N, C-alpha and C positions, 0 to 999 in steps of 0.2 A: 818650534824647531822642526825643520823638515829633514826627513831621511829619505834615502833612495829606496826604491822597491828592491834593489839589489841587497841591501842590508836586511830587509824583511825576509827575503827568500833565503839568504845565507843562514839566517837564524832558523828558518824552517828546515833547511837541510840538516842542521844540527839536531833537530828533533827526530828525524827519521830513524836513527838507530834505537833510540829509547822507545819509540812507539812500536818497533818491531819485536820487542821482548814479549814472550808469552805471559799470559796472566797466570797467577798461581791458582792451584786447586784450593777451594775454600776449606776443604776438609783436611788438607795437608798441614803439618805443623809449620808455624811461622818460621821464616828464615831471615837472616840478616841480609840487608840489601847493600850492594856496593855500587856507588855511582860509576858510570862509564866515563873514562877520561874525555875531557872536552865538553861535557855537558855541565853547564853552570846555571844555577837557579836564576841569576840576574838576566842571563841571555834568554832563557826560556820565558821569563816574565815579560820581556820586551819583544817577543816574537809574535808573528801573525801566521795563520794557516793559509797555505796557497789556495785552498778551496774557497776562502773568503776573498782573496784577491781577484780570482777569476769571476767575471761578471760585473766587476766594479766599473763605474763610469770614469772616463778621463775628461778633465776640464782644462780649458784654456781661459783663464780668468773665471768668469761666472758661467761661461757657455760650455755645454756638454759637446765634446767633439768626437767621442768614440767610446768603446767599451773593451775592457781587457778580456780577450777570448782564451788566451793560454800564456804559458811562461815556458821558455826554452832553457834547459839546464845543461851545462857542460859537465857531464858525469865524471870525466877524467880529472877535472880541476875543481869540482864542487863549487861551481860559480854559475851565474846567470849569463846566458848568451843574449837573449832579447825578450821583450814582452810583445806578444802578438795582439794587435788592436784591430777591431773592426771599425771601419769608417764608411761614411756615405750610406746610401740606401735609406729605406723607410720600413720600419717594423721587420727588419731582418732580410728584406728583399732588396737585392741590388747592392748590398754592402760588399766591401773589399777588406781582406785581411792584409795588414801591413806589419812587418817586423820593425820594432823600434828599439834602439839601444837602451839598456836599463838605465844608464846615466841620464837619459832624457826624461825620465819619469820621476816625480817627487811625490812624497806622501806627507800630509800635514798631520798634526796630532789628532785631528778630527777624522782621520782615515779618508781624507779627500785626496784623490790622485790628480796631480796637475802636470802640465808640460808647457814648455815655451814654444813647442811646435804649433803651427796653425793647422786648422782643418784643411786648408788648401795644400799645405805641404804634405800632410798625410794622404790626401786624396791623390796627389800627383806622384806619390812614392810607388815603386813597383809592388805588385801584388805578391803576397807570400804564399807559397805552395807547400803544404805539409808533405806532399809526395817527394820532395827533395830531401827529406830527413832520412837518415839511415836506420 
């Protein structure tokens, strides 16, 4: 079963508030914990860390066509805007960053990221510039 990277990142966003909690002082008396609304164990178990997504290879069939360099998140809507992929080049020299809609990337149960886009389509796409972000 394939899920989109969007679902993975959406689950990651659900983790952020829980991770931001301060750790308890080990010498302090034990306190009861109250779950934060919206955090469900099943969702957490099916989640992936964004730090594990970044650096992953993108495949078209069996061929490697790029690498996930970053993920853009719409903070107002807690959703993903795009996945930034590096394409072309050799050993990081001469590569280009391209913004790809999240729905164009799929992830298999084996954590293999795939797309139906070709390397030629990615290479011909306009370069993404992080300087345009606010």
